[in-house]
C-alpha positions as CSV (number, residue, x, y, z in Angstrom):
1,M,-5.8,17.3,8.6
2,E,-8.7,15.2,7.4
3,V,-6.6,12.3,5.7
4,I,-9.7,11.1,3.8
5,K,-10.0,14.4,1.9
6,V,-6.5,15.1,1.4
7,L,-5.0,11.2,0.9
8,H,-4.7,10.2,-2.7
9,M,-1.8,9.2,-5.1
10,N,-0.8,12.0,-7.8
11,G,-3.2,11.6,-10.9
12,G,-2.5,11.6,-14.5
13,V,0.5,10.4,-16.6
14,G,2.6,13.1,-15.5
15,E,6.5,13.0,-14.4
16,T,5.2,12.9,-11.0
17,S,2.4,10.9,-11.4
18,Y,1.6,7.6,-9.6
19,A,1.0,6.0,-13.1
20,N,4.5,6.5,-13.7
21,N,6.3,6.0,-10.4
22,S,4.8,2.8,-9.3
23,S,7.7,0.2,-10.1
24,V,7.9,-0.6,-6.2
25,Q,4.3,-1.8,-6.1
26,L,4.5,-3.6,-9.6
27,E,7.4,-5.4,-8.1
28,M,5.9,-6.3,-4.6
29,I,2.7,-7.9,-6.4
30,S,4.6,-9.8,-9.0
31,M,6.8,-11.5,-6.0
32,T,3.7,-12.4,-4.0
33,R,2.5,-14.3,-7.1
34,P,2.8,-17.7,-5.2
35,I,0.8,-16.5,-2.2
36,L,-2.1,-15.5,-4.5
37,E,-2.2,-18.5,-6.3
38,E,-2.1,-20.6,-3.2
39,A,-5.0,-18.3,-2.0
40,I,-7.1,-19.1,-5.4
41,T,-6.6,-23.0,-4.7
42,G,-7.8,-22.5,-1.3
43,L,-10.8,-20.6,-2.5
44,Y,-11.7,-23.0,-5.0
45,L,-11.9,-25.9,-2.5
46,S,-13.8,-23.6,-0.1
47,I,-16.5,-22.4,-2.2
48,L,-17.3,-25.7,-4.2
49,P,-19.1,-25.8,-6.7
50,W,-16.9,-22.8,-8.4
51,P,-19.7,-19.9,-8.9
52,S,-20.8,-18.9,-12.5
53,T,-19.5,-15.3,-11.5
54,L,-16.5,-14.8,-9.2
55,A,-16.6,-11.2,-7.1
56,I,-13.4,-9.8,-6.8
57,A,-12.4,-6.4,-4.8
58,D,-9.0,-4.5,-4.9
59,L,-9.0,-2.0,-2.0
60,G,-6.7,0.8,-2.6
61,C,-6.5,0.5,-6.5
62,S,-5.4,3.7,-7.1
63,S,-5.1,4.9,-10.7
64,G,-2.0,3.8,-12.2
65,S,-1.1,0.1,-14.1
66,T,-1.1,-1.5,-10.5
67,A,-4.8,-1.6,-10.4
68,F,-5.2,-3.6,-13.4
69,F,-2.1,-5.6,-12.7
70,A,-3.4,-6.7,-9.6
71,V,-7.0,-7.8,-10.8
72,S,-5.3,-9.3,-13.9
73,E,-3.0,-11.6,-11.5
74,V,-6.1,-12.9,-9.4
75,I,-8.1,-13.8,-13.0
76,R,-4.7,-15.4,-14.6
77,A,-4.6,-17.8,-11.3
78,V,-8.1,-18.6,-11.8
79,E,-8.0,-19.5,-15.2
80,N,-5.1,-21.2,-15.0
81,L,-6.9,-23.3,-11.8
82,S,-10.0,-23.8,-14.0
83,G,-7.8,-25.0,-16.7
84,K,-6.4,-28.0,-14.5
85,M,-9.5,-29.0,-13.0
86,G,-11.0,-29.4,-16.3
87,H,-13.7,-26.5,-16.4
88,N,-14.6,-25.7,-20.0
89,E,-16.0,-22.3,-19.2
90,P,-14.1,-20.4,-16.5
91,P,-16.3,-18.2,-14.2
92,E,-16.9,-14.5,-15.2
93,Y,-15.8,-11.9,-13.2
94,Q,-17.1,-8.7,-11.6
95,C,-14.0,-6.8,-10.4
96,Y,-14.6,-3.9,-7.8
97,L,-11.8,-1.2,-7.8
98,N,-11.6,0.9,-4.7
99,D,-10.1,3.8,-3.4
100,L,-10.7,7.4,-1.3
101,P,-13.0,9.9,-3.1
102,G,-10.1,11.8,-4.4
103,N,-8.5,8.9,-6.3
104,D,-8.2,9.6,-10.2
105,F,-11.1,7.0,-11.2
106,N,-11.4,8.8,-14.6
107,A,-7.8,7.8,-15.7
108,L,-9.0,4.4,-14.4
109,F,-11.8,4.1,-16.4
110,R,-10.2,5.3,-19.5
111,A,-8.1,1.9,-19.4
112,L,-11.2,-0.2,-18.8
113,P,-12.1,-1.2,-22.6
114,K,-8.9,-2.9,-23.2
115,M,-9.0,-4.9,-19.7
116,Q,-12.7,-5.8,-20.5
117,E,-11.7,-7.1,-24.1
118,E,-8.8,-9.7,-22.4
119,A,-11.2,-11.6,-20.3
120,R,-15.2,-11.7,-19.4
121,C,-14.8,-9.1,-16.6
122,F,-17.4,-6.5,-15.6
123,F,-15.7,-3.4,-13.6
124,T,-17.5,-1.0,-11.1
125,G,-15.8,1.5,-9.1
126,V,-16.2,2.0,-5.6
127,P,-15.1,5.3,-4.0
128,G,-15.0,5.3,-0.2
129,S,-12.7,4.1,2.7
130,F,-12.0,0.5,3.4
131,Y,-12.0,1.3,7.1
132,G,-15.9,0.9,6.9
133,R,-18.4,-1.1,5.0
134,L,-18.1,-0.9,1.4
135,F,-20.3,-3.8,-0.2
136,P,-23.3,-5.7,0.9
137,C,-23.2,-9.0,3.2
138,K,-21.6,-12.0,1.9
139,S,-21.2,-10.7,-1.8
140,L,-17.4,-11.1,-2.3
141,H,-15.4,-14.1,-2.9
142,F,-11.9,-12.3,-3.1
143,V,-10.1,-9.4,-1.7
144,H,-7.2,-8.0,-2.7
145,S,-4.8,-5.4,-1.4
146,S,-1.4,-4.3,-1.7
147,L,0.4,-1.6,-0.1
148,A,-2.8,0.1,0.8
149,L,-3.4,-0.8,4.5
150,N,-0.3,1.2,5.7
151,W,-2.4,4.0,5.4
152,L,-4.0,5.0,8.4
153,S,-7.6,6.7,8.7
154,Q,-6.1,9.8,10.6
155,V,-2.9,11.1,11.9
156,P,-2.4,9.2,15.4
157,R,-3.6,11.4,18.4
158,M,-0.6,12.4,20.3
159,I,0.2,13.0,23.7
160,E,3.9,14.6,23.3
161,C,5.0,16.4,20.4
162,N,7.3,14.3,17.9
163,K,9.5,17.2,17.5
164,G,11.8,17.5,14.6
165,N,10.5,14.0,13.1
166,I,7.3,13.1,10.6
167,Y,7.1,9.6,11.5
168,M,8.3,7.3,14.2
169,A,12.2,7.5,14.7
170,S,14.6,6.6,17.3
171,S,14.2,10.3,18.9
172,S,10.5,9.9,19.1
173,P,8.8,9.6,22.5
174,K,7.4,6.6,23.5
175,S,3.9,7.6,23.8
176,V,4.5,8.9,20.0
177,M,5.4,5.0,18.8
178,D,2.3,4.0,20.8
179,A,0.0,6.3,19.6
180,Y,1.1,4.9,16.1
181,Y,0.7,1.4,17.1
182,Q,-2.8,1.8,18.7
183,Q,-4.2,3.7,15.5
184,F,-3.2,0.8,13.2
185,Q,-4.7,-1.7,15.5
186,N,-8.0,-0.1,15.4
187,N,-8.0,0.9,11.9
188,F,-6.9,-2.9,10.8
189,S,-9.3,-4.3,13.5
190,V,-12.1,-2.4,11.9
191,F,-11.0,-3.3,8.3
192,L,-11.2,-7.3,9.3
193,K,-14.5,-6.6,10.9
194,C,-16.2,-4.9,7.8
195,R,-14.4,-7.5,5.4
196,A,-15.5,-10.4,7.5
197,M,-19.3,-9.1,6.8
198,E,-18.6,-8.9,3.3
199,L,-16.8,-12.3,2.1
200,V,-19.1,-15.3,1.7
201,P,-18.0,-17.9,4.0
202,G,-14.8,-19.5,2.5
203,G,-13.7,-16.3,0.8
204,C,-10.3,-15.4,0.8
205,M,-8.0,-12.1,1.0
206,V,-4.8,-11.4,0.1
207,L,-3.0,-8.3,2.0
208,T,0.4,-6.7,1.4
209,F,1.7,-4.3,3.8
210,L,4.8,-2.2,3.9
211,G,6.3,-3.6,6.9
212,R,9.3,-4.8,8.7
213,R,11.3,-8.0,9.9
214,S,12.2,-6.3,13.1
215,E,10.0,-5.8,16.2
216,D,11.5,-2.3,17.0
217,R,9.3,0.3,15.3
218,S,11.7,2.4,14.7
219,S,13.8,0.1,12.6
220,S,15.4,1.7,9.9
221,E,13.6,-1.1,7.5
222,C,10.5,1.2,7.8
223,C,11.3,4.5,9.1
224,S,15.1,5.7,6.8
225,I,12.7,6.6,4.1
226,W,11.0,9.2,6.3
227,E,13.4,9.8,7.9
228,L,15.5,11.6,4.9
229,L,12.1,13.5,4.0
230,A,12.3,14.9,7.5
231,M,15.6,16.1,7.0
232,A,15.0,17.6,3.8
233,L,12.1,19.5,5.4
234,N,14.4,20.4,8.6
235,E,17.0,21.7,6.3
236,M,14.2,24.2,4.8
237,V,13.3,25.2,8.8
238,S,16.5,26.1,9.3
239,E,16.8,28.2,6.4
240,G,13.5,30.3,7.3
241,L,11.7,28.4,4.5
242,I,9.1,26.3,6.6
243,E,7.9,27.5,10.1
244,K,9.3,25.4,12.8
245,E,5.9,24.9,14.5
246,K,4.2,23.8,11.1
247,M,6.9,21.1,10.5
248,D,6.5,20.1,14.4
249,A,2.8,19.6,13.9
250,F,3.0,17.1,11.0
251,N,3.1,13.5,10.8
252,I,2.7,10.9,8.1
253,P,-0.4,8.8,8.5
254,Q,1.2,5.7,7.8
255,Y,2.3,2.4,9.7
256,S,4.7,-0.6,8.6
257,P,3.6,-3.5,11.1
258,S,5.8,-6.6,11.8
259,P,4.4,-10.2,10.8
260,S,3.8,-10.8,14.6
261,E,1.8,-7.3,14.6
262,V,-0.5,-8.5,11.4
263,K,-1.2,-11.9,13.4
264,A,-1.8,-10.4,16.7
265,E,-4.8,-8.4,15.0
266,V,-6.0,-11.3,13.0
267,F,-6.3,-13.3,15.9
268,K,-7.8,-11.0,18.0
269,E,-10.5,-10.4,15.6
270,G,-11.3,-14.0,14.9
271,S,-13.5,-13.9,11.7
272,F,-10.5,-15.6,9.7
273,F,-8.2,-18.4,9.5
274,I,-4.4,-17.4,8.3
275,N,-3.1,-19.6,5.8
276,H,0.2,-18.1,5.1
277,L,1.8,-14.8,6.7
278,E,5.7,-14.2,5.9
279,V,7.9,-11.2,5.1
280,S,7.2,-12.0,1.4
281,S,9.8,-9.7,-0.4
282,E,12.7,-7.2,-0.2
283,V,12.7,-4.7,-2.9
284,N,15.0,-2.1,-3.8
285,W,14.2,1.2,-3.3
286,S,14.8,1.8,-6.8
287,G,12.1,-0.6,-7.5
288,N,14.7,-2.5,-9.8
289,N,15.9,-5.9,-8.0
290,K,18.6,-6.3,-10.6
291,K,20.7,-3.6,-9.3
292,L,22.5,-3.9,-6.0
293,N,22.2,-1.5,-3.4
294,G,25.5,0.1,-2.3
295,H,27.3,-0.9,-5.5
296,R,25.8,1.7,-7.9
297,S,27.3,4.8,-9.4
298,S,26.2,8.2,-7.8
299,S,24.6,10.5,-10.1
300,N,23.5,14.3,-9.3
301,G,21.3,14.8,-12.1
302,K,17.5,14.3,-12.1
303,D,18.0,11.0,-13.9
304,G,20.0,9.5,-10.7
305,E,18.1,6.5,-8.8
306,G,17.8,8.7,-5.6
307,Y,15.8,11.1,-7.7
308,H,13.7,8.2,-9.4
309,V,13.0,7.1,-5.6
310,A,12.2,10.6,-4.7
311,R,9.6,10.8,-7.3
312,C,8.0,7.4,-6.3
313,I,7.5,8.7,-2.8
314,R,6.2,12.0,-4.2
315,S,3.3,10.3,-6.2
316,G,2.0,9.1,-2.6
317,T,2.6,11.9,-0.3
318,E,2.6,15.1,-2.4
319,P,-1.3,15.6,-2.0
320,I,-0.8,15.2,1.9
321,L,2.1,17.7,1.9
322,I,0.8,20.3,0.0
323,S,-2.5,20.2,2.5
324,H,-0.1,21.0,5.4
325,F,2.8,23.1,3.8
326,G,1.4,24.5,0.6
327,E,2.4,23.9,-2.7
328,A,5.0,26.4,-3.6
329,I,7.8,24.7,-1.8
330,M,7.2,21.0,-3.4
331,E,9.9,21.5,-5.8
332,D,12.3,22.3,-3.3
333,V,11.4,19.7,-1.0
334,F,12.0,16.8,-3.4
335,H,14.9,18.1,-4.8
336,R,16.6,18.2,-1.5
337,Y,15.1,14.7,-0.8
338,G,16.4,13.6,-4.0
339,M,19.7,14.2,-3.2
340,L,19.9,12.8,0.4
341,I,18.3,9.6,-0.9
342,E,21.0,9.1,-3.7
343,D,23.6,9.6,-0.5
344,R,22.1,6.9,1.3
345,M,21.6,4.6,-1.7
346,A,25.5,5.0,-2.5
347,K,26.6,4.2,1.1
348,E,24.2,1.3,2.2
349,K,21.6,-1.3,0.9
350,T,18.4,0.2,1.2
351,V,15.1,-2.2,0.9
352,F,11.4,-1.9,1.1
353,V,10.0,-4.7,3.3
354,A,6.5,-6.3,2.3
355,V,4.3,-8.5,4.6
356,T,1.9,-10.5,3.1
357,V,-1.1,-12.4,4.9
358,S,-3.4,-14.9,3.0
359,L,-6.6,-15.1,5.2
360,T,-10.0,-17.4,4.8
361,R,-13.2,-16.3,6.2
362,R,-14.5,-18.9,9.0
363,P,-17.8,-20.2,8.8
364,A,-20.7,-18.1,10.2
């Protein structure tokens, strides 16, 4: 699997599109607002005098409302700070929206005119992998990325089969766990090196990962959602609908780090100060924190919360699954997946854990 060719969120505005299934992402960006505001204040103090044009990059922007929500949160924080500091003329904004070439940039561009009217914003789409250079040296002031750095540049190279699993699990061989971690280390190190060249000294990044509190890489905090998808696929293997060899050859190119793993890579690379690092939020699988897991009524219909969660995961993984298993089985896979999620959510607390780090580029 060439991840760069097949990894993208579902485009358009249909029922399984990312645009209509990104409530978890919006919730997590909202909950990291205090860290973002703190980073903007730090940026202001680091790069005085305040530039007339602020260059902002959102990496892994996708095509839904989250792309503009993240950028608008950064701009709002800058405008508020400019007002507090007595600046009559806030800066103009050069906003770079980055994602892999398969992203639905057309949907993104169609929404631009409204956003440009709201502030002095100038937008540029930047297709390409953030595990490589994207911008000229010292051209950026602020980098934001939310729930994109979990995606790896490739499926980890494994010396043993991850039999019956599609991600790290308690039954995975240790070599599989190690392969996933090594791929994360390699990717995040390259990411930091590239951004260190592209940010001005004193420039800032706020990065949010889908992560875990535990140091156990097979913790249910990050693995349950994939365990249930593996269960749905294994059901279809047992019914002869999917070849066993094809199932055993499939692994999701994702990694959910702990805070200590993020910290270790930042220290090792050496170009950034850590301003803030924490488990910044826990968001229900449904993306609605007003509903308490384990205390909800179950529904077997397509309006049930389990099916809503399945659509959210589908919006981000379907292209990869189609590239390996084919399109014909997708409705069946995600129907089964929705039922399994519905059952799990009715029995226990199910949350996504966000790990957020705020970084400042060291002086050159």
